[in-house]
One Martini backbone bead per residue (centre of mass of N, CA, C, O) as a GRO file, in nm:
protein
  172
    1UNK     BB    1   1.869   0.528  -1.563
    2UNK     BB    2   1.789   0.811  -1.441
    3UNK     BB    3   1.476   0.752  -1.411
    4UNK     BB    4   1.540   0.569  -1.135
    5UNK     BB    5   1.648   0.820  -0.986
    6UNK     BB    6   1.627   0.961  -0.700
    7UNK     BB    7   1.656   1.243  -0.514
    8UNK     BB    8   1.576   1.054  -0.265
    9UNK     BB    9   1.668   0.844   0.030
   10UNK     BB   10   1.435   0.724   0.268
   11UNK     BB   11   1.341   0.532   0.530
   12UNK     BB   12   1.082   0.732   0.589
   13UNK     BB   13   0.818   0.941   0.571
   14UNK     BB   14   0.814   1.026   0.887
   15UNK     BB   15   1.100   1.194   0.866
   16UNK     BB   16   0.948   1.401   0.709
   17UNK     BB   17   0.936   1.739   0.713
   18UNK     BB   18   0.794   2.033   0.644
   19UNK     BB   19   1.060   2.196   0.637
   20UNK     BB   20   1.202   2.022   0.426
   21UNK     BB   21   0.998   2.065   0.203
   22UNK     BB   22   1.010   2.376   0.195
   23UNK     BB   23   1.316   2.394   0.124
   24UNK     BB   24   1.227   2.235  -0.160
   25UNK     BB   25   0.940   2.369  -0.256
   26UNK     BB   26   0.711   2.203  -0.116
   27UNK     BB   27   0.331   2.176  -0.128
   28UNK     BB   28   0.305   1.876  -0.248
   29UNK     BB   29   0.205   1.534  -0.175
   30UNK     BB   30   0.274   1.236  -0.321
   31UNK     BB   31   0.149   0.901  -0.241
   32UNK     BB   32   0.179   0.603  -0.180
   33UNK     BB   33   0.052   0.318  -0.016
   34UNK     BB   34   0.177   0.042  -0.059
   35UNK     BB   35   0.461   0.017   0.141
   36UNK     BB   36   0.462   0.329   0.238
   37UNK     BB   37   0.232   0.375   0.464
   38UNK     BB   38   0.142   0.072   0.436
   39UNK     BB   39   0.083  -0.232   0.434
   40UNK     BB   40  -0.048  -0.424   0.181
   41UNK     BB   41  -0.225  -0.600   0.424
   42UNK     BB   42  -0.343  -0.342   0.534
   43UNK     BB   43  -0.600  -0.095   0.654
   44UNK     BB   44  -0.489   0.070   0.885
   45UNK     BB   45  -0.393   0.360   1.031
   46UNK     BB   46  -0.150   0.481   1.194
   47UNK     BB   47  -0.086   0.725   1.417
   48UNK     BB   48   0.170   0.831   1.277
   49UNK     BB   49   0.019   0.913   1.016
   50UNK     BB   50  -0.181   1.112   1.130
   51UNK     BB   51   0.037   1.302   1.246
   52UNK     BB   52   0.186   1.366   0.980
   53UNK     BB   53  -0.053   1.488   0.828
   54UNK     BB   54  -0.108   1.711   1.033
   55UNK     BB   55   0.166   1.853   1.001
   56UNK     BB   56   0.137   1.921   0.706
   57UNK     BB   57  -0.130   2.082   0.718
   58UNK     BB   58  -0.032   2.297   0.924
   59UNK     BB   59   0.199   2.385   0.701
   60UNK     BB   60   0.043   2.371   0.407
   61UNK     BB   61   0.059   2.065   0.322
   62UNK     BB   62  -0.032   1.856   0.080
   63UNK     BB   63  -0.211   1.532   0.038
   64UNK     BB   64  -0.185   1.253  -0.199
   65UNK     BB   65  -0.304   0.961  -0.319
   66UNK     BB   66  -0.107   0.746  -0.548
   67UNK     BB   67  -0.256   0.458  -0.689
   68UNK     BB   68  -0.282   0.127  -0.837
   69UNK     BB   69  -0.514   0.065  -0.689
   70UNK     BB   70  -0.824   0.028  -0.595
   71UNK     BB   71  -1.090   0.209  -0.495
   72UNK     BB   72  -1.163   0.069  -0.231
   73UNK     BB   73  -0.888   0.076  -0.092
   74UNK     BB   74  -0.819   0.382  -0.125
   75UNK     BB   75  -1.078   0.525  -0.020
   76UNK     BB   76  -1.088   0.409   0.263
   77UNK     BB   77  -0.816   0.524   0.352
   78UNK     BB   78  -0.848   0.825   0.274
   79UNK     BB   79  -1.088   0.878   0.459
   80UNK     BB   80  -0.948   0.815   0.728
   81UNK     BB   81  -0.714   1.053   0.670
   82UNK     BB   82  -0.822   1.299   0.489
   83UNK     BB   83  -0.761   1.247   0.166
   84UNK     BB   84  -0.692   1.253  -0.137
   85UNK     BB   85  -0.733   1.055  -0.453
   86UNK     BB   86  -0.572   0.805  -0.669
   87UNK     BB   87  -0.673   0.551  -0.871
   88UNK     BB   88  -0.547   0.375  -1.102
   89UNK     BB   89  -0.268   0.536  -1.206
   90UNK     BB   90  -0.053   0.378  -1.388
   91UNK     BB   91   0.214   0.338  -1.284
   92UNK     BB   92   0.443   0.525  -1.481
   93UNK     BB   93   0.233   0.683  -1.587
   94UNK     BB   94   0.077   1.012  -1.620
   95UNK     BB   95  -0.232   1.007  -1.556
   96UNK     BB   96  -0.232   1.011  -1.239
   97UNK     BB   97  -0.070   1.273  -1.207
   98UNK     BB   98  -0.266   1.454  -1.362
   99UNK     BB   99  -0.507   1.410  -1.175
  100UNK     BB  100  -0.362   1.521  -0.921
  101UNK     BB  101  -0.284   1.807  -1.034
  102UNK     BB  102  -0.587   1.913  -1.065
  103UNK     BB  103  -0.629   1.972  -0.754
  104UNK     BB  104  -0.388   2.176  -0.802
  105UNK     BB  105  -0.213   2.504  -0.796
  106UNK     BB  106   0.076   2.377  -0.926
  107UNK     BB  107   0.390   2.304  -0.975
  108UNK     BB  108   0.602   2.047  -1.030
  109UNK     BB  109   0.834   2.173  -0.831
  110UNK     BB  110   0.596   2.146  -0.581
  111UNK     BB  111   0.626   1.825  -0.612
  112UNK     BB  112   0.609   1.516  -0.436
  113UNK     BB  113   0.719   1.173  -0.467
  114UNK     BB  114   0.622   0.893  -0.267
  115UNK     BB  115   0.803   0.571  -0.262
  116UNK     BB  116   0.895   0.204  -0.287
  117UNK     BB  117   0.921   0.216  -0.615
  118UNK     BB  118   1.094   0.238  -0.907
  119UNK     BB  119   0.888   0.135  -1.144
  120UNK     BB  120   0.660   0.345  -1.045
  121UNK     BB  121   0.714   0.596  -0.859
  122UNK     BB  122   0.989   0.705  -0.970
  123UNK     BB  123   0.952   0.688  -1.269
  124UNK     BB  124   0.687   0.847  -1.274
  125UNK     BB  125   0.786   1.104  -1.130
  126UNK     BB  126   1.013   1.166  -1.334
  127UNK     BB  127   0.832   1.183  -1.588
  128UNK     BB  128   0.663   1.425  -1.434
  129UNK     BB  129   0.873   1.615  -1.289
  130UNK     BB  130   0.933   1.529  -0.993
  131UNK     BB  131   1.001   1.499  -0.667
  132UNK     BB  132   1.186   1.217  -0.555
  133UNK     BB  133   1.099   0.957  -0.300
  134UNK     BB  134   1.258   0.696  -0.155
  135UNK     BB  135   1.132   0.423   0.034
  136UNK     BB  136   1.110   0.197   0.257
  137UNK     BB  137   0.949  -0.067   0.312
  138UNK     BB  138   0.727  -0.156   0.555
  139UNK     BB  139   0.733  -0.441   0.414
  140UNK     BB  140   0.901  -0.732   0.296
  141UNK     BB  141   0.647  -0.803   0.171
  142UNK     BB  142   0.443  -0.896  -0.121
  143UNK     BB  143   0.269  -0.887  -0.370
  144UNK     BB  144   0.285  -1.071  -0.649
  145UNK     BB  145   0.332  -0.828  -0.853
  146UNK     BB  146   0.571  -0.693  -0.688
  147UNK     BB  147   0.785  -0.920  -0.697
  148UNK     BB  148   0.870  -0.868  -0.985
  149UNK     BB  149   0.971  -0.577  -0.949
  150UNK     BB  150   1.192  -0.640  -0.737
  151UNK     BB  151   1.378  -0.797  -0.927
  152UNK     BB  152   1.428  -0.563  -1.124
  153UNK     BB  153   1.534  -0.360  -0.913
  154UNK     BB  154   1.796  -0.506  -0.840
  155UNK     BB  155   1.926  -0.456  -1.113
  156UNK     BB  156   1.906  -0.149  -1.119
  157UNK     BB  157   2.067  -0.093  -0.860
  158UNK     BB  158   2.333  -0.220  -0.956
  159UNK     BB  159   2.364  -0.019  -1.194
  160UNK     BB  160   2.351   0.248  -1.031
  161UNK     BB  161   2.600   0.194  -0.836
  162UNK     BB  162   2.825   0.233  -1.054
  163UNK     BB  163   2.753   0.569  -1.077
  164UNK     BB  164   2.595   0.582  -0.793
  165UNK     BB  165   2.550   0.684  -0.478
  166UNK     BB  166   2.364   0.480  -0.259
  167UNK     BB  167   2.173   0.630   0.017
  168UNK     BB  168   2.038   0.608   0.315
  169UNK     BB  169   1.828   0.837   0.487
  170UNK     BB  170   1.687   1.042   0.768
  171UNK     BB  171   1.680   1.293   0.573
  172UNK     BB  172   1.605   1.559   0.344
   0.00000   0.00000   0.00000
């Protein structure tokens, strides 16, 4: 069950500051797209996301989208916000994380994975030995395939709560 336990649980990626990441030794952020940065059924990036990415880049922290979604969806969004991307990452498998790691000359302990799902983002990030950050979903509804994962996640969370205090925080 430890593989499903994130290093941190944060209400939103936007509350994570470059200084907090740097204090944790993070130089590169991998982030999921759907329901992590934007709602799964939205296409445009909100101004808040553009500002957050700009803050990270100004501080020398790189960001890459690592998504299980298709190339068209991910590339269109990544181009809009000006960041590299990995599509069809097959999270929680390691192949997508390995593709993303090849972009940068960093160690695993210098990379954080931010996502809204335990079964893909957190399990995958933990398997890849990255610093994992679970965020609350941007939107409470999900695509049909994610709804199945959410039901399994409820069971996992209830099992995790028996041994670990799980608490949403506002800072890293």
